[in-house]
Backbone as CSV, one residue per row, in Angstrom:
resi,resn,N_x,N_y,N_z,CA_x,CA_y,CA_z,C_x,C_y,C_z
1,MET,-89.553,18.874,-0.452,-89.424,17.538,0.140,-90.294,16.555,-0.647
2,ASN,-89.748,15.381,-0.945,-90.551,14.422,-1.703,-91.567,13.734,-0.792
3,PRO,-92.622,13.141,-1.372,-93.722,12.591,-0.555,-93.294,11.482,0.403
4,VAL,-92.294,10.690,0.011,-91.862,9.594,0.890,-91.209,10.156,2.150
5,LEU,-90.317,11.121,1.989,-89.671,11.724,3.152,-90.682,12.473,4.015
6,GLU,-91.623,13.140,3.382,-92.656,13.850,4.151,-93.459,12.874,5.002
7,LEU,-93.783,11.717,4.434,-94.509,10.690,5.179,-93.682,10.182,6.351
8,LEU,-92.401,9.914,6.116,-91.534,9.391,7.173,-91.319,10.414,8.281
9,PHE,-91.119,11.657,7.921,-90.828,12.695,8.908,-92.051,13.036,9.762
10,ASN,-93.251,12.749,9.252,-94.469,13.136,9.964,-95.235,11.954,10.545
11,ARG,-94.662,10.780,10.506,-95.350,9.596,11.012,-95.449,9.644,12.537
12,LYS,-96.608,9.288,13.071,-96.802,9.208,14.521,-97.735,8.050,14.825
13,SER,-97.662,7.542,16.028,-98.527,6.439,16.431,-99.970,6.930,16.547
14,VAL,-100.903,6.134,16.040,-102.323,6.484,16.061,-103.071,5.440,16.881
15,ARG,-103.739,5.898,17.941,-104.437,4.993,18.852,-105.947,5.237,18.899
16,ALA,-106.440,6.131,18.075,-107.884,6.387,18.002,-108.264,6.451,16.531
17,TYR,-109.267,5.642,16.158,-109.590,5.474,14.748,-111.033,5.860,14.442
18,GLU,-111.237,6.322,13.221,-112.598,6.557,12.753,-113.329,5.219,12.634
19,ASP,-114.637,5.272,12.777,-115.452,4.071,12.613,-115.612,3.810,11.113
20,ARG,-114.543,3.329,10.533,-114.450,3.183,9.084,-113.539,1.999,8.770
21,PRO,-114.015,1.030,8.023,-113.184,-0.154,7.764,-112.050,0.146,6.798
22,VAL,-111.012,-0.651,6.877,-109.941,-0.619,5.892,-110.390,-1.520,4.737
23,SER,-110.467,-0.970,3.568,-111.028,-1.703,2.433,-110.167,-2.902,2.063
24,PRO,-110.762,-3.903,1.407,-109.973,-5.058,0.940,-108.825,-4.636,0.032
25,GLU,-109.037,-3.603,-0.780,-107.984,-3.139,-1.681,-106.809,-2.554,-0.893
26,ALA,-107.124,-1.783,0.151,-106.056,-1.205,0.977,-105.331,-2.297,1.750
27,ARG,-106.073,-3.251,2.294,-105.446,-4.383,2.994,-104.482,-5.115,2.069
28,ASP,-104.949,-5.376,0.848,-104.128,-6.103,-0.109,-102.855,-5.330,-0.427
29,ALA,-102.967,-4.014,-0.588,-101.792,-3.197,-0.887,-100.801,-3.206,0.274
30,ILE,-101.314,-3.118,1.500,-100.447,-3.127,2.687,-99.703,-4.451,2.798
31,LEU,-100.408,-5.554,2.611,-99.777,-6.869,2.711,-98.809,-7.105,1.563
32,LYS,-99.168,-6.642,0.377,-98.274,-6.802,-0.772,-96.968,-6.039,-0.543
33,ALA,-97.097,-4.833,0.008,-95.899,-4.047,0.316,-95.052,-4.734,1.373
34,ALA,-95.700,-5.264,2.409,-94.958,-5.955,3.476,-94.137,-7.109,2.908
35,MET,-94.717,-7.825,1.971,-94.031,-8.995,1.418,-92.965,-8.628,0.391
36,ARG,-92.854,-7.340,0.041,-91.748,-6.875,-0.786,-90.612,-6.327,0.072
37,ALA,-90.754,-6.407,1.381,-89.714,-5.901,2.278,-88.446,-6.736,2.150
38,PRO,-87.282,-6.144,2.472,-86.050,-6.924,2.488,-86.174,-8.124,3.421
39,THR,-85.577,-9.239,3.026,-85.642,-10.467,3.814,-84.342,-11.238,3.639
40,ALA,-83.828,-11.810,4.703,-82.537,-12.495,4.671,-82.557,-13.660,3.676
41,GLY,-81.727,-13.573,2.646,-81.600,-14.661,1.694,-82.880,-14.988,0.952
42,ASN,-83.827,-14.047,0.922,-85.142,-14.274,0.330,-85.850,-15.470,0.952
43,LEU,-85.567,-15.730,2.241,-86.193,-16.871,2.926,-87.566,-16.518,3.501
44,ILE,-87.854,-15.233,3.639,-89.120,-14.759,4.221,-89.361,-15.466,5.558
45,LEU,-88.535,-15.108,6.534,-88.549,-15.772,7.844,-89.590,-15.150,8.775
46,TYR,-90.784,-14.956,8.264,-91.861,-14.402,9.065,-93.190,-14.905,8.524
47,SER,-94.206,-14.825,9.361,-95.588,-15.042,8.952,-96.415,-13.893,9.510
48,ILE,-97.528,-13.620,8.866,-98.425,-12.545,9.277,-99.807,-13.133,9.516
49,ILE,-100.368,-12.875,10.682,-101.733,-13.307,10.989,-102.638,-12.080,11.000
50,GLU,-103.648,-12.079,10.136,-104.660,-11.022,10.168,-105.661,-11.363,11.282
51,VAL,-105.735,-10.529,12.274,-106.625,-10.776,13.411,-107.936,-10.028,13.157
52,ASP,-108.921,-10.737,12.637,-110.214,-10.125,12.317,-111.292,-10.432,13.358
53,ASP,-111.139,-11.506,14.097,-112.140,-11.931,15.072,-112.284,-10.873,16.179
54,PRO,-113.455,-10.259,16.327,-113.639,-9.226,17.351,-113.319,-9.724,18.761
55,GLN,-113.634,-10.979,19.041,-113.355,-11.519,20.369,-111.858,-11.650,20.607
56,ALA,-111.132,-12.023,19.564,-109.674,-12.120,19.695,-109.075,-10.744,19.947
57,LYS,-109.572,-9.720,19.245,-109.058,-8.363,19.448,-109.385,-7.858,20.858
58,LYS,-110.573,-8.207,21.350,-110.927,-7.819,22.716,-109.987,-8.470,23.734
59,ARG,-109.658,-9.713,23.478,-108.761,-10.397,24.415,-107.352,-9.819,24.338
60,LEU,-106.905,-9.491,23.134,-105.589,-8.869,22.986,-105.533,-7.522,23.691
61,ALA,-106.654,-6.816,23.702,-106.704,-5.526,24.390,-106.411,-5.681,25.880
62,VAL,-106.669,-6.864,26.420,-106.386,-7.149,27.827,-104.996,-7.748,27.993
63,THR,-104.664,-8.756,27.185,-103.394,-9.470,27.362,-102.190,-8.633,26.951
64,CYS,-102.401,-7.618,26.114,-101.309,-6.734,25.707,-101.308,-5.479,26.576
65,ASP,-101.232,-5.687,27.873,-101.093,-4.624,28.860,-102.284,-3.666,28.895
66,ASN,-103.482,-4.217,28.699,-104.719,-3.444,28.891,-104.744,-2.151,28.063
67,GLN,-104.818,-2.328,26.755,-104.891,-1.205,25.825,-106.192,-1.327,25.023
68,PRO,-107.276,-0.679,25.471,-108.606,-0.882,24.888,-108.711,-0.594,23.399
69,PHE,-107.873,0.321,22.889,-108.017,0.697,21.480,-107.724,-0.466,20.533
70,ILE,-107.007,-1.483,21.007,-106.739,-2.640,20.149,-108.052,-3.284,19.716
71,ALA,-109.020,-3.320,20.623,-110.305,-3.979,20.334,-111.079,-3.279,19.240
72,THR,-110.853,-1.978,19.059,-111.625,-1.219,18.074,-110.838,-0.905,16.810
73,ALA,-109.603,-1.366,16.732,-108.799,-1.099,15.533,-109.402,-1.831,14.336
74,PRO,-109.628,-1.134,13.220,-110.236,-1.778,12.052,-109.387,-2.898,11.448
75,MET,-108.071,-2.815,11.616,-107.176,-3.829,11.038,-106.054,-4.103,12.025
76,VAL,-105.833,-5.363,12.314,-104.783,-5.763,13.255,-103.965,-6.878,12.622
77,LEU,-102.651,-6.681,12.559,-101.750,-7.688,12.004,-100.760,-8.139,13.069
78,LEU,-100.612,-9.447,13.211,-99.625,-10.038,14.103,-98.457,-10.530,13.258
79,PHE,-97.266,-10.009,13.550,-96.058,-10.401,12.821,-95.270,-11.402,13.658
80,LEU,-95.031,-12.561,13.057,-94.306,-13.638,13.724,-92.938,-13.836,13.098
81,ALA,-91.891,-13.893,13.918,-90.647,-14.482,13.449,-90.935,-15.970,13.271
82,ASP,-90.603,-16.517,12.110,-91.083,-17.867,11.793,-89.992,-18.696,11.127
83,TYR,-89.480,-19.666,11.862,-88.590,-20.661,11.274,-89.272,-22.016,11.201
84,GLN,-90.517,-22.104,11.697,-91.233,-23.381,11.670,-91.450,-23.864,10.234
85,ARG,-91.790,-22.938,9.369,-92.089,-23.301,7.982,-90.882,-23.950,7.304
86,TRP,-89.699,-23.347,7.487,-88.502,-23.931,6.880,-88.115,-25.229,7.570
87,TYR,-88.235,-25.286,8.883,-87.864,-26.513,9.594,-88.746,-27.678,9.152
88,ASP,-90.035,-27.432,9.015,-90.938,-28.474,8.526,-90.543,-28.921,7.125
89,TYR,-90.141,-27.953,6.303,-89.752,-28.305,4.925,-88.442,-29.083,4.918
90,PHE,-87.502,-28.713,5.800,-86.261,-29.487,5.908,-86.570,-30.953,6.191
91,LEU,-87.474,-31.186,7.150,-87.825,-32.562,7.509,-88.506,-33.270,6.341
92,ALA,-89.407,-32.552,5.662,-90.120,-33.147,4.529,-89.164,-33.494,3.390
93,CYS,-88.069,-32.747,3.279,-87.097,-32.967,2.206,-86.029,-33.997,2.568
94,GLY,-86.133,-34.607,3.743,-85.153,-35.608,4.137,-83.806,-35.035,4.521
95,VAL,-83.790,-33.785,5.024,-82.522,-33.164,5.407,-81.854,-33.938,6.541
96,GLU,-82.661,-34.476,7.467,-82.091,-35.232,8.586,-81.284,-36.415,8.077
97,GLU,-81.851,-37.176,7.146,-81.146,-38.328,6.580,-79.948,-37.867,5.737
98,TYR,-80.107,-36.766,5.035,-79.017,-36.222,4.222,-77.814,-35.879,5.103
99,CYS,-78.088,-35.241,6.254,-77.003,-34.897,7.189,-76.330,-36.153,7.725
100,GLN,-77.139,-37.151,8.064,-76.587,-38.396,8.611,-75.661,-39.081,7.615
101,ARG,-76.025,-39.043,6.349,-75.157,-39.662,5.333,-73.813,-38.969,5.256
102,GLY,-73.783,-37.702,5.599,-72.529,-36.962,5.585,-71.827,-36.965,6.932
103,GLY,-72.357,-37.730,7.880,-71.738,-37.834,9.191,-72.034,-36.665,10.109
104,ALA,-73.090,-35.922,9.817,-73.445,-34.764,10.643,-74.810,-34.989,11.273
105,THR,-75.130,-34.154,12.228,-76.439,-34.183,12.875,-77.215,-32.937,12.481
106,MET,-78.419,-33.146,12.018,-79.244,-31.990,11.660,-79.546,-31.159,12.908
107,ARG,-79.374,-29.885,12.821,-79.679,-29.002,13.944,-81.035,-28.347,13.750
108,GLY,-81.620,-27.950,14.851,-82.855,-27.176,14.790,-82.533,-25.700,14.820
109,PRO,-83.526,-24.845,14.638,-83.308,-23.402,14.730,-82.754,-23.003,16.093
110,GLU,-81.762,-22.135,16.099,-81.117,-21.693,17.333,-81.303,-20.185,17.506
111,GLU,-80.585,-19.639,18.489,-80.806,-18.235,18.852,-80.502,-17.268,17.707
112,GLY,-79.417,-17.522,16.973,-79.089,-16.654,15.846,-80.164,-16.678,14.780
113,ASP,-80.718,-17.861,14.542,-81.801,-17.981,13.568,-83.021,-17.184,14.021
114,LEU,-83.289,-17.201,15.317,-84.415,-16.447,15.859,-84.215,-14.955,15.645
115,PHE,-83.030,-14.448,15.958,-82.775,-13.021,15.802,-82.914,-12.606,14.338
116,LEU,-82.426,-13.442,13.436,-82.536,-13.138,12.015,-83.996,-13.099,11.587
117,ALA,-84.783,-14.040,12.079,-86.210,-14.071,11.750,-86.937,-12.861,12.345
118,CYS,-86.532,-12.450,13.542,-87.127,-11.245,14.136,-86.845,-10.025,13.265
119,CYS,-85.618,-9.931,12.741,-85.298,-8.818,11.841,-86.210,-8.838,10.624
120,ASP,-86.378,-10.009,10.016,-87.253,-10.133,8.856,-88.672,-9.663,9.175
121,ALA,-89.194,-10.125,10.310,-90.581,-9.799,10.678,-90.746,-8.304,10.935
122,LEU,-89.788,-7.700,11.618,-89.897,-6.277,11.944,-89.734,-5.395,10.714
123,ILE,-88.876,-5.804,9.798,-88.725,-5.045,8.549,-90.027,-5.101,7.755
124,ALA,-90.648,-6.276,7.711,-91.940,-6.414,7.019,-93.008,-5.552,7.696
125,ALA,-93.016,-5.544,9.026,-93.993,-4.745,9.760,-93.832,-3.261,9.458
126,GLN,-92.605,-2.767,9.489,-92.387,-1.347,9.220,-92.738,-0.990,7.775
127,THR,-92.490,-1.897,6.852,-92.878,-1.648,5.466,-94.393,-1.549,5.346
128,ALA,-95.114,-2.408,6.087,-96.576,-2.333,6.106,-97.043,-1.004,6.686
129,VAL,-96.377,-0.537,7.728,-96.729,0.735,8.366,-96.571,1.902,7.384
130,ILE,-95.470,1.919,6.642,-95.237,2.995,5.686,-96.229,2.925,4.530
131,ALA,-96.502,1.712,4.053,-97.492,1.556,2.980,-98.857,2.064,3.440
132,ALA,-99.237,1.708,4.675,-100.525,2.172,5.212,-100.556,3.695,5.298
133,GLY,-99.468,4.279,5.776,-99.404,5.730,5.886,-99.590,6.429,4.550
134,SER,-99.072,5.823,3.477,-99.220,6.414,2.149,-100.670,6.409,1.690
135,LEU,-101.497,5.573,2.319,-102.923,5.495,2.001,-103.783,6.280,2.982
136,GLY,-103.123,7.031,3.873,-103.855,7.805,4.867,-104.307,6.989,6.061
137,ILE,-103.726,5.809,6.230,-104.108,4.901,7.320,-103.042,4.967,8.407
138,GLY,-103.450,5.273,9.622,-102.532,5.358,10.745,-102.222,3.992,11.321
139,SER,-101.239,3.951,12.211,-100.821,2.665,12.779,-100.213,2.853,14.154
140,CYS,-100.165,1.756,14.899,-99.534,1.769,16.217,-98.954,0.388,16.503
141,TYR,-97.679,0.359,16.851,-97.013,-0.889,17.228,-97.396,-1.293,18.645
142,ILE,-97.581,-2.589,18.839,-97.872,-3.130,20.170,-96.800,-4.173,20.493
143,GLY,-95.755,-3.731,21.191,-94.705,-4.670,21.581,-95.151,-5.614,22.675
144,ASP,-96.262,-5.265,23.348,-96.743,-6.081,24.470,-97.244,-7.453,24.036
145,ILE,-97.281,-7.709,22.731,-97.651,-9.049,22.267,-96.637,-10.076,22.761
146,MET,-95.445,-9.630,23.141,-94.442,-10.557,23.668,-94.764,-11.005,25.092
147,GLU,-95.736,-10.360,25.725,-96.176,-10.802,27.048,-97.152,-11.969,26.902
148,ASN,-97.383,-12.645,28.002,-98.415,-13.695,28.069,-98.285,-14.716,26.935
149,TYR,-97.088,-15.214,26.759,-96.815,-16.126,25.647,-97.753,-17.320,25.630
150,GLU,-97.996,-17.908,26.791,-98.824,-19.104,26.832,-100.238,-18.838,26.313
151,ILE,-100.778,-17.676,26.658,-102.113,-17.303,26.181,-102.107,-17.082,24.677
152,HIS,-101.126,-16.326,24.189,-101.071,-16.021,22.759,-100.740,-17.264,21.933
153,ARG,-99.930,-18.148,22.490,-99.639,-19.411,21.791,-100.929,-20.195,21.564
154,GLU,-101.777,-20.228,22.570,-103.047,-20.948,22.443,-104.011,-20.211,21.519
155,MET,-104.087,-18.895,21.638,-105.004,-18.110,20.817,-104.743,-18.293,19.323
156,PHE,-103.464,-18.324,18.958,-103.110,-18.327,17.545,-102.485,-19.646,17.078
157,ASP,-102.527,-20.657,17.949,-102.014,-21.983,17.591,-100.561,-21.888,17.119
158,LEU,-99.736,-21.213,17.908,-98.353,-20.960,17.514,-97.482,-22.186,17.761
159,PRO,-96.797,-22.671,16.731,-95.877,-23.790,16.935,-94.573,-23.328,17.569
160,ARG,-93.716,-24.290,17.839,-92.504,-24.050,18.620,-91.593,-22.972,18.018
161,TYR,-91.354,-23.033,16.718,-90.375,-22.140,16.100,-91.026,-20.892,15.498
162,THR,-91.941,-20.314,16.252,-92.498,-19.008,15.913,-92.388,-18.111,17.141
163,PHE,-92.248,-16.819,16.883,-92.072,-15.849,17.971,-92.935,-14.628,17.656
164,PRO,-93.937,-14.324,18.482,-94.798,-13.159,18.227,-94.056,-11.871,18.566
165,ILE,-93.390,-11.304,17.578,-92.483,-10.191,17.846,-93.185,-8.842,17.895
166,CYS,-94.263,-8.650,17.116,-94.998,-7.385,17.236,-96.395,-7.517,16.665
167,LEU,-97.281,-6.718,17.227,-98.653,-6.572,16.761,-98.769,-5.134,16.253
168,VAL,-99.474,-4.942,15.150,-99.652,-3.581,14.639,-101.133,-3.329,14.372
169,CYS,-101.639,-2.230,14.926,-103.025,-1.811,14.698,-103.050,-0.750,13.605
170,PHE,-104.060,-0.846,12.741,-104.200,0.099,11.641,-105.619,0.672,11.620
171,GLY,-105.738,1.904,11.170,-107.050,2.513,11.000,-106.914,3.963,10.594
172,TYR,-108.002,4.533,10.121,-107.993,5.953,9.738,-108.042,6.799,11.003
173,PRO,-107.088,7.697,11.177,-107.038,8.489,12.415,-108.216,9.448,12.549
174,THR,-108.656,9.637,13.783,-109.680,10.647,14.052,-109.073,12.035,13.795
175,PRO,-109.911,13.065,13.620,-109.376,14.430,13.417,-108.440,14.859,14.542
176,GLN,-108.783,14.474,15.779,-107.924,14.853,16.910,-106.551,14.204,16.795
177,GLN,-106.524,12.940,16.367,-105.241,12.249,16.203,-104.430,12.884,15.077
178,SER,-105.097,13.263,14.003,-104.397,13.873,12.870,-103.739,15.193,13.260
179,LYS,-104.390,15.943,14.169,-103.878,17.254,14.566,-102.840,17.170,15.680
180,ARG,-102.721,15.989,16.304,-101.804,15.858,17.432,-100.360,16.132,17.016
181,GLU,-99.650,16.854,17.843,-98.264,17.192,17.529,-97.381,15.953,17.550
182,LEU,-96.311,16.019,16.774,-95.339,14.929,16.758,-94.591,14.897,18.087
183,THR,-94.260,13.704,18.550,-93.407,13.591,19.731,-91.974,13.907,19.343
184,GLU,-91.267,14.550,20.242,-89.883,14.937,19.961,-88.961,13.732,20.008
185,ARG,-87.904,13.798,19.230,-86.858,12.785,19.248,-85.588,13.417,19.820
186,PHE,-84.664,12.571,20.261,-83.396,13.073,20.779,-82.566,13.668,19.643
187,ASP,-81.681,14.578,19.999,-80.792,15.171,19.013,-79.906,14.087,18.386
188,ARG,-79.673,14.220,17.106,-78.937,13.191,16.361,-77.546,12.917,16.945
189,ARG,-76.901,13.933,17.500,-75.531,13.731,17.967,-75.434,12.748,19.129
190,PHE,-76.566,12.477,19.800,-76.557,11.514,20.890,-76.864,10.095,20.407
191,ILE,-77.283,9.961,19.168,-77.755,8.677,18.649,-76.884,8.145,17.521
192,VAL,-76.412,9.028,16.664,-75.667,8.618,15.461,-74.182,8.886,15.696
193,PHE,-73.375,7.817,15.616,-71.931,7.918,15.850,-71.161,7.590,14.576
194,GLN,-69.921,8.026,14.543,-69.074,7.796,13.383,-68.117,6.642,13.645
195,ASP,-68.254,5.589,12.886,-67.327,4.453,12.852,-67.375,3.522,14.061
196,ARG,-67.636,4.034,15.252,-67.658,3.170,16.425,-68.584,3.744,17.496
197,TYR,-68.985,2.882,18.423,-69.896,3.295,19.498,-69.174,4.230,20.462
198,ARG,-69.920,5.161,21.025,-69.367,6.078,22.015,-70.346,6.218,23.171
199,ARG,-69.900,5.909,24.381,-70.731,6.095,25.557,-70.781,7.573,25.913
200,LEU,-71.949,8.008,26.359,-72.135,9.419,26.674,-71.589,9.739,28.062
201,SER,-71.080,10.947,28.198,-70.652,11.426,29.509,-71.883,11.780,30.338
202,ARG,-71.680,11.966,31.620,-72.776,12.365,32.499,-73.381,13.680,32.026
203,GLU,-72.537,14.598,31.618,-73.022,15.894,31.158,-73.829,15.757,29.875
204,GLU,-73.358,14.912,28.968,-74.087,14.702,27.717,-75.436,14.042,27.978
205,SER,-75.464,13.086,28.904,-76.728,12.424,29.235,-77.730,13.420,29.794
206,GLU,-77.264,14.292,30.672,-78.161,15.290,31.248,-78.691,16.230,30.175
207,GLU,-77.833,16.581,29.222,-78.270,17.445,28.123,-79.273,16.710,27.223
208,MET,-79.004,15.445,26.969,-79.865,14.650,26.095,-81.284,14.553,26.644
209,TYR,-81.398,14.366,27.942,-82.710,14.133,28.556,-83.343,15.403,29.133
210,ARG,-82.711,16.548,28.943,-83.193,17.778,29.577,-84.605,18.145,29.117
211,ALA,-84.852,18.090,27.817,-86.175,18.452,27.295,-87.228,17.467,27.769
212,MET,-86.883,16.187,27.814,-87.820,15.168,28.296,-88.160,15.413,29.756
213,HIS,-87.144,15.772,30.541,-87.369,16.074,31.959,-88.322,17.256,32.102
214,ALA,-88.103,18.282,31.298,-88.949,19.476,31.390,-90.397,19.148,31.074
215,ARG,-90.622,18.305,30.079,-91.996,17.932,29.729,-92.626,17.064,30.815
216,ALA,-91.843,16.114,31.318,-92.390,15.157,32.286,-92.703,15.794,33.630
217,PHE,-91.932,16.802,34.026,-92.087,17.380,35.364,-92.582,18.827,35.318
218,ALA,-93.156,19.210,34.200,-93.630,20.595,34.048,-94.670,20.940,35.111
219,GLY,-94.425,22.004,35.860,-95.386,22.489,36.844,-95.546,21.604,38.056
220,GLU,-94.635,20.648,38.243,-94.765,19.736,39.386,-93.650,19.978,40.397
221,ASP,-94.007,19.915,41.636,-93.039,19.998,42.723,-93.179,18.721,43.526
222,ARG,-92.403,17.716,43.176,-92.589,16.386,43.750,-91.767,16.219,45.020
223,ALA,-92.446,15.930,46.080,-91.743,15.623,47.329,-91.466,14.132,47.422
224,GLU,-92.273,13.338,46.729,-92.101,11.886,46.738,-92.103,11.363,45.303
225,GLY,-91.701,10.123,45.165,-91.690,9.510,43.846,-90.467,9.912,43.048
226,PRO,-90.441,9.588,41.746,-89.270,9.876,40.920,-89.001,11.370,40.821
227,SER,-87.719,11.718,40.797,-87.334,13.129,40.725,-86.617,13.467,39.432
228,ASN,-86.380,12.466,38.582,-85.754,12.733,37.291,-86.236,11.698,36.274
229,VAL,-85.857,11.896,35.027,-86.346,11.039,33.948,-85.857,9.603,34.101
230,GLY,-84.622,9.427,34.555,-84.114,8.069,34.740,-84.971,7.273,35.715
231,GLN,-85.294,7.884,36.861,-86.132,7.212,37.854,-87.549,6.989,37.319
232,LEU,-88.053,7.995,36.592,-89.415,7.901,36.060,-89.544,6.772,35.047
233,VAL,-88.610,6.705,34.103,-88.668,5.667,33.067,-88.436,4.289,33.669
234,TYR,-87.541,4.210,34.631,-87.336,2.906,35.275,-88.616,2.434,35.945
235,GLU,-89.271,3.332,36.669,-90.483,2.964,37.401,-91.626,2.606,36.458
236,ARG,-91.822,3.407,35.402,-92.989,3.228,34.526,-92.757,2.253,33.381
237,LYS,-91.511,2.041,33.017,-91.204,1.189,31.863,-90.355,-0.012,32.274
238,PHE,-89.072,0.229,32.506,-88.108,-0.854,32.694,-88.447,-1.732,33.893
239,GLY,-88.872,-1.128,34.983,-89.162,-1.903,36.185,-90.628,-2.177,36.411
240,ALA,-91.464,-1.828,35.442,-92.915,-1.981,35.598,-93.334,-3.447,35.501
241,ASP,-94.529,-3.739,35.989,-95.033,-5.117,35.983,-95.085,-5.696,34.573
242,TYR,-95.506,-4.871,33.602,-95.618,-5.405,32.240,-94.242,-5.785,31.686
243,ALA,-93.196,-5.024,32.062,-91.848,-5.338,31.589,-91.347,-6.638,32.230
244,LEU,-91.679,-6.837,33.491,-91.300,-8.083,34.154,-92.004,-9.271,33.494
245,GLU,-93.284,-9.102,33.150,-94.024,-10.162,32.470,-93.477,-10.404,31.070
246,MET,-93.120,-9.342,30.377,-92.562,-9.496,29.037,-91.284,-10.334,29.084
247,ASN,-90.424,-10.042,30.032,-89.176,-10.792,30.138,-89.424,-12.242,30.540
248,ARG,-90.369,-12.463,31.435,-90.713,-13.847,31.790,-91.225,-14.598,30.567
249,SER,-92.110,-13.937,29.817,-92.710,-14.552,28.646,-91.664,-14.852,27.582
250,VAL,-90.768,-13.901,27.343,-89.717,-14.115,26.343,-88.791,-15.246,26.754
251,ARG,-88.491,-15.343,28.055,-87.666,-16.472,28.513,-88.360,-17.799,28.208
252,ALA,-89.684,-17.841,28.372,-90.430,-19.065,28.081,-90.366,-19.405,26.598
253,ILE,-90.485,-18.383,25.750,-90.385,-18.610,24.306,-88.993,-19.115,23.948
254,LEU,-87.975,-18.478,24.495,-86.592,-18.870,24.199,-86.309,-20.293,24.669
255,ALA,-86.841,-20.642,25.825,-86.623,-22.001,26.350,-87.221,-23.028,25.413
256,ALA,-88.424,-22.753,24.910,-89.071,-23.693,23.984,-88.325,-23.733,22.661
257,TRP,-87.871,-22.576,22.198,-87.200,-22.478,20.898,-85.869,-23.224,20.910
258,SER,-85.068,-23.019,21.942,-83.701,-23.518,21.954,-83.548,-24.912,22.551
259,LYS,-84.625,-25.459,23.120,-84.538,-26.796,23.707,-84.334,-27.823,22.595
260,GLN,-83.265,-28.576,22.681,-82.962,-29.573,21.640,-83.470,-30.949,22.033
């Protein structure tokens, strides 16, 4: 197996780090790799904020669903979907007047533009994660940055056409983290389809989640609470308070983004 595939096949989220800084050279390599990631039309529809302020990291540890390890991560990068930079340049270049001369109205960034920028930002983030892994540096995605938009907007001075799509923590894993087993993934036949989407049958769904159910309910005889993986995931993830806040926050971002 070549080193790239070995790195990809063995990658896992790291939430405990050695008390060891990420060197300027490693930071530079990670950021350089991120900026070589694929990007729509070479527009680079993202921005990256290096969060070095210890107080900011402590606050993120609270606002991102109370995850203390964020505060101690040696390197934290915030990836923004960003159309503000291009929109500002359009205005500076007289695009509004140019459109008017042609009998059109200049439009602002819309929902499709946002989704495209999110793709750019996430591709850059994953490229940074792989680059870090090649240097022996672990990482963990924090999707909870999409919560508490008003707080994060103020913390990072986010303009209207930016969207905090993910936060990534980096650091050298502790020995315990390095030895931790990989989490299992679903069998490929339930995820990868040929030519078109296929909904799973009830029997296939039960087979798909059987191993997860066994792990989640091992040695437990529950008289109350969730009795299967569907109920458990709904309660702890989909229907949880943080998920409700995330959706509220995203609606607020979308309202600001799409308001003309």
